[in-house]
C-alpha positions in Angstrom: 0.2 0.2 -0.3 1.3 3.3 -0.7 0.1 6.9 0.3 0.8 10.1 0.0 0.2 13.7 1.3 0.5 17.2 1.6 0.6 18.2 -2.8 0.4 20.8 -4.1 0.0 22.6 -7.4 -1.4 25.4 -9.6 -5.5 25.7 -9.5 -5.8 27.0 -13.1 -9.6 27.9 -13.2 -12.6 27.2 -15.5 -12.6 23.9 -17.8 -10.1 22.1 -16.2 -9.6 19.5 -13.3 -5.6 20.2 -11.6 -3.9 16.8 -11.8 -0.7 15.3 -10.1 2.3 16.7 -11.7 2.9 13.1 -13.6 1.7 9.2 -13.3 2.9 7.8 -10.1 3.9 4.2 -12.0 6.9 6.1 -13.8 7.7 8.3 -10.5 8.3 4.1 -9.0 9.8 3.1 -11.4 12.9 4.5 -10.1 12.9 3.0 -7.1 12.7 -0.6 -8.7 15.2 -0.4 -11.2 16.3 -3.6 -10.3 13.8 -6.2 -9.8 11.4 -6.4 -12.4 8.9 -9.5 -10.8 7.7 -6.6 -7.6 4.0 -6.8 -7.0 3.1 -3.4 -6.6 -0.3 -1.5 -5.4 -0.8 2.2 -5.0 -3.4 3.8 -2.8 -2.7 8.6 -2.8 -4.4 11.0 -1.5 -3.4 14.4 -2.1 -4.1 17.4 -1.0 -3.9 21.8 -2.0 -5.2 24.7 -0.1 -4.0 28.7 -0.9 -2.3 28.5 1.8 0.4 26.3 0.9 1.1 28.5 -2.6 4.3 29.8 0.2 5.7 31.5 -3.3 2.7 33.1 -4.0 2.4 32.1 -7.3 -1.1 32.8 -7.8 -0.6 36.5 -6.5 1.6 36.2 -9.9 -1.2 36.1 -12.8 -3.9 39.0 -13.6 -6.8 36.2 -13.1 -10.1 37.5 -11.1 -9.7 33.6 -10.5 -7.5 32.2 -7.1 -6.8 29.2 -6.5 -8.4 27.6 -3.4 -8.0 24.2 -2.7 -8.1 20.5 -4.8 -8.1 16.8 -4.2 -6.9 13.6 -5.7 -7.3 9.9 -4.9 -6.2 7.3 -7.5 -5.7 4.1 -6.8 -2.7 2.2 -9.3 -1.5 -1.6 -10.0 2.1 -2.4 -10.4 2.1 -6.0 -12.1 4.9 -8.5 -13.5 2.6 -10.6 -16.0 5.9 -13.2 -17.6 10.1 -12.0 -16.7 9.9 -10.2 -19.9 6.3 -8.0 -19.7 4.7 -5.9 -17.0 1.4 -3.4 -17.0 0.4 -1.2 -14.8 -3.5 0.6 -13.9 -4.6 3.6 -11.9 -7.7 5.0 -11.8 -7.8 8.4 -10.4 -10.1 11.1 -9.4 -9.5 14.5 -8.6 -11.5 17.7 -7.3 -10.3 21.4 -7.7 -12.2 24.8 -6.2 -11.2 28.6 -6.7 -12.7 31.8 -5.1 -13.7 35.0 -8.0 -13.5 38.4 -7.0 -16.9 38.5 -9.7 -19.6 36.3 -10.4 -19.4 33.0 -10.6 -18.1 33.9 -6.7 -16.5 30.2 -6.7 -16.4 26.9 -9.4 -16.3 23.4 -8.1 -14.8 20.7 -11.3 -14.7 17.3 -10.6 -13.6 14.4 -12.6 -11.6 11.5 -13.0 -9.1 9.7 -15.2 -7.7 5.8 -16.1 -4.7 5.2 -17.1 -3.1 1.8 -18.7 1.0 1.1 -19.1 2.6 -1.5 -20.5 6.7 -1.9 -20.2 8.0 -5.1 -22.8 11.9 -6.2 -21.9 13.0 -6.0 -25.7 16.3 -7.2 -25.2 20.2 -5.6 -24.1 23.2 -3.1 -25.4 26.3 -3.7 -23.8 24.4 -5.3 -20.4 22.0 -2.9 -21.0 18.6 -3.7 -20.8 16.4 -2.4 -23.5 12.2 -1.1 -22.7 9.6 -0.2 -25.1 6.7 1.2 -23.3 2.6 2.0 -24.1 0.5 4.3 -22.8 -3.0 5.5 -22.6 -4.7 7.4 -20.7 -8.9 8.8 -21.0 -9.7 11.8 -18.7 -13.2 13.5 -18.6 -14.4 16.4 -16.7 -17.8 16.5 -15.2 -20.3 19.2 -16.8 -19.5 22.2 -15.7 -22.5 24.3 -15.2 -21.4 28.4 -14.9 -25.1 30.0 -13.6 -23.7 33.4 -13.9 -20.3 34.5 -15.5 -19.2 38.6 -15.2 -18.5 39.4 -18.6 -16.8 42.8 -20.6 -18.9 44.9 -17.4 -22.0 42.9 -18.2 -23.4 39.5 -15.6 -24.6 36.6 -17.1 -26.3 34.5 -16.0 -28.7 32.8 -14.9 -30.3 33.1 -11.2 -28.1 34.7 -9.2 -29.1 38.6 -8.1 -26.5 40.2 -9.3 -27.3 39.0 -13.4 -28.0 42.1 -15.9 -29.1 40.0 -18.6 -31.0 36.4 -18.2 -32.9 34.7 -20.3 -36.2 32.1 -19.3 -37.3 28.4 -20.1 -41.1 29.8 -22.3 -41.9 26.6 -22.2 -42.0 25.3 -18.7 -43.2 28.6 -17.4 -46.4 28.9 -20.0 -46.5 24.8 -19.6 -46.1 25.0 -15.7 -45.9 28.5 -14.6 -42.1 28.1 -13.5 -39.4 30.5 -13.8 -36.3 28.7 -15.1 -33.1 30.9 -16.0 -31.1 28.9 -18.1 -27.1 29.0 -16.9 -25.2 30.8 -18.5 -23.1 28.5 -19.5 -22.4 24.7 -19.1 -18.8 23.1 -20.6 -17.4 19.4 -20.3 -14.3 18.6 -21.4 -11.8 15.1 -22.3 -9.0 13.8 -23.6 -7.5 10.6 -24.6 -3.7 10.5 -24.7 -1.5 8.4 -26.5 2.5 7.7 -25.3 5.7 4.9 -27.0 8.6 4.6 -26.1 11.9 3.1 -25.8 14.0 3.1 -22.6 17.6 1.8 -21.3 18.7 0.7 -18.0 22.0 0.8 -17.0 24.8 1.1 -13.8 27.1 4.4 -13.8 30.5 2.9 -12.8 28.9 -0.4 -11.6 27.3 2.1 -8.0 24.3 4.5 -9.9 21.5 2.2 -11.6 20.1 5.3 -14.6 17.2 4.8 -16.7 17.3 6.7 -19.7 14.1 7.6 -21.2 12.9 8.7 -25.1 8.5 8.6 -25.4 6.2 10.2 -28.1 3.2 10.7 -26.8 0.0 12.5 -28.3 -2.8 13.8 -26.7 -6.4 14.3 -28.2 -7.8 16.9 -25.7 -12.1 18.3 -26.6 -14.0 21.1 -24.8 -17.1 21.5 -25.4 -19.8 24.4 -24.2 -22.9 25.4 -24.7 -25.2 28.5 -23.8 -28.1 29.8 -25.1 -26.7 33.5 -23.9 -24.5 32.8 -25.8 -27.1 31.1 -29.1 -28.9 34.7 -29.2 -29.5 36.2 -33.3 -31.9 38.1 -32.3 -30.4 41.8 -34.4 -32.4 43.7 -32.0 -31.5 42.0 -28.9 -27.2 42.3 -29.9 -27.8 46.0 -30.6 -28.9 46.5 -27.2 -26.7 48.5 -25.0 -26.4 47.7 -21.2 -24.1 50.0 -18.9 -22.6 51.3 -22.0 -21.1 48.3 -23.3 -23.5 45.5 -26.6 -24.4 42.4 -25.9 -23.4 41.1 -28.9 -19.7 42.4 -28.6 -19.1 40.8 -24.4 -20.9 37.6 -26.4 -18.5 38.1 -29.3 -15.6 39.2 -26.9 -16.6 36.0 -24.9 -16.8 33.4 -27.5 -13.2 34.5 -28.7 -11.5 33.7 -24.7 -13.7 30.7 -24.0 -11.5 27.1 -25.3 -12.1 26.4 -28.5 -15.1 24.1 -29.2 -13.2 22.2 -32.4 -10.6 19.4 -31.0 -6.9 20.0 -30.8 -4.4 17.7 -31.1 -1.2 19.2 -29.3 1.9 16.5 -29.2 5.1 15.8 -27.1 8.3 14.8 -27.4 9.8 14.1 -24.1 12.9 12.7 -23.0 13.6 11.2 -19.4 16.6 10.7 -17.1 17.1 9.6 -13.5 19.6 8.0 -10.6 19.7 6.1 -7.8 22.0 6.6 -4.9 22.1 4.2 -1.8 23.6 6.6 1.2 23.6 4.0 3.7 22.6 0.3 3.6 18.6 1.5 4.4 18.8 5.0 2.7 18.5 6.0 -1.3 18.1 9.5 -2.4 17.0 9.9 -6.6 17.0 12.4 -9.1 14.6 12.7 -12.6 14.6 14.8 -15.4 12.2 15.0 -17.5 12.4 17.8 -20.5 9.2 18.2 -22.8 9.1 19.9 -26.3 5.1 21.0 -27.0 3.6 21.7 -30.4 0.1 21.9 -31.4 -2.2 20.8 -34.5 -5.7 22.6 -35.2 -5.3 24.9 -31.6 -6.6 28.1 -32.0 -4.7 31.1 -29.9 -6.4 33.4 -28.8 -5.8 37.0 -29.3 -2.3 38.1 -28.0 -2.2 34.6 -26.4 1.6 33.7 -25.6 3.1 30.1 -26.8 4.1 28.0 -24.6 5.6 24.9 -25.9 8.2 23.1 -23.3 9.0 22.4 -19.8 11.7 20.5 -16.9 10.1 19.4 -14.1 13.4 18.0 -11.3 12.0 15.6 -8.6 14.7 14.8 -6.0 13.6 12.6 -3.3 14.7 10.5 -0.2 14.1 6.9 0.5 13.3 4.6 3.7 14.1 1.2 3.0 13.8 -0.6 6.8 12.7 -4.3 4.8 12.7 -5.3 1.5 8.5 -5.3 1.6 8.3 -1.3 3.1 9.5 2.1 2.0 9.4 6.0 2.5 10.2 8.7 0.8 9.8 11.9 1.1 10.0 13.6 -2.7 9.7 17.7 -4.1 8.7 18.3 -7.6 8.8 21.6 -9.9 8.4 22.9 -13.3 9.0 26.2 -14.9 5.6 25.9 -16.4 2.6 24.5 -14.5 1.8 21.5 -16.1 2.9 21.9 -20.0 3.6 18.9 -21.3 2.5 16.6 -17.7 -1.4 17.3 -18.4 -3.4 18.5 -22.1 -6.6 18.9 -20.5 -5.3 21.8 -18.9 -3.7 24.1 -21.0 -5.8 26.5 -23.9 -6.1 29.5 -24.2 -8.8 30.6 -21.9 -5.7 29.3 -18.7 -2.6 29.3 -21.0 -1.3 32.2 -19.2 -1.0 30.5 -15.8 2.0 28.9 -17.6 3.8 31.5 -17.3 4.4 30.6 -13.5 6.1 27.2 -12.0 4.6 24.7 -10.2 6.2 22.9 -6.8 5.0 19.8 -5.2 5.9 17.8 -2.1 5.7 14.3 -2.0 5.7 11.8 1.6 5.1 8.5 0.5 5.0 5.3 2.2 4.7 1.5 0.2 4.9 -2.1 0.3 6.7 -4.8 -2.0 5.5 -8.4 -2.8 
């Protein structure tokens, strides 16, 4: 069993879930370098709230949104099928909450992820094992309903008291006498991620086990939203002025800033290196560094949007292994462009400005092998 806590990351608002940095099956590999025949069952819980943002990253982003808290729970299984083939499965359930200075004053998003992983030993070169790794995952965000949304000086709604413009469900009012107002918008998001790569393992100076990986990752991201208000096409309503702003200008400006509704592709070339050093009999230290190079296809950039296309992630960990079955560790992770490449669903033209900031994680874990 494997338990992790004290994890934090920047929570990005609107139309995404904030997921942990990267799959824990990847992280566990560095502790299992010398063995391919161990079964690992991992259970994980992660938590963040704004009090853990010690470096005030959230304050450095010009946004009406502030991350308040994020939680995730995860179940992972790593199982050797044969001497050459090892497979893994992960399930993760996550939620995130942000507060805003304007409507909606609070947002909570939820979602889950299923991930399959396989590693097959192809052979060896100069006594260094060579593996091919395959991974596939699906990420689904639960439908997010935003009752009211403030933009361009107007509040579109919704049932909130401050709504400037709202539409009534006419059929419900005529047939049942109910005053049901349409929400400002509802949104869904999903991503399918596939990765293939080669891995080489070896030993530096016969004392430092290491691995090096080269992966190619392809992600298809699909965001959809529905808004009766934004579908208004009556010229009289579109030209109506509220607080000095026409409804048509507000709708057009908001539409250009929301994530695009057509799917897009994110391709990533990933280079990773990891090594472990035995300090004393029961304590070891490890280091991994991973670099992402990103390009996108069918992606529609927003006005003045900066294109973030690379990210570097550093992991440092201390491992305590009092027995061959039990391990405890303390890990720190930092990346210089947030979750770029690690979680493709997190990046869109609404959230890209948050990727100018780094992301940090502190983790404490327990692991049982058998």
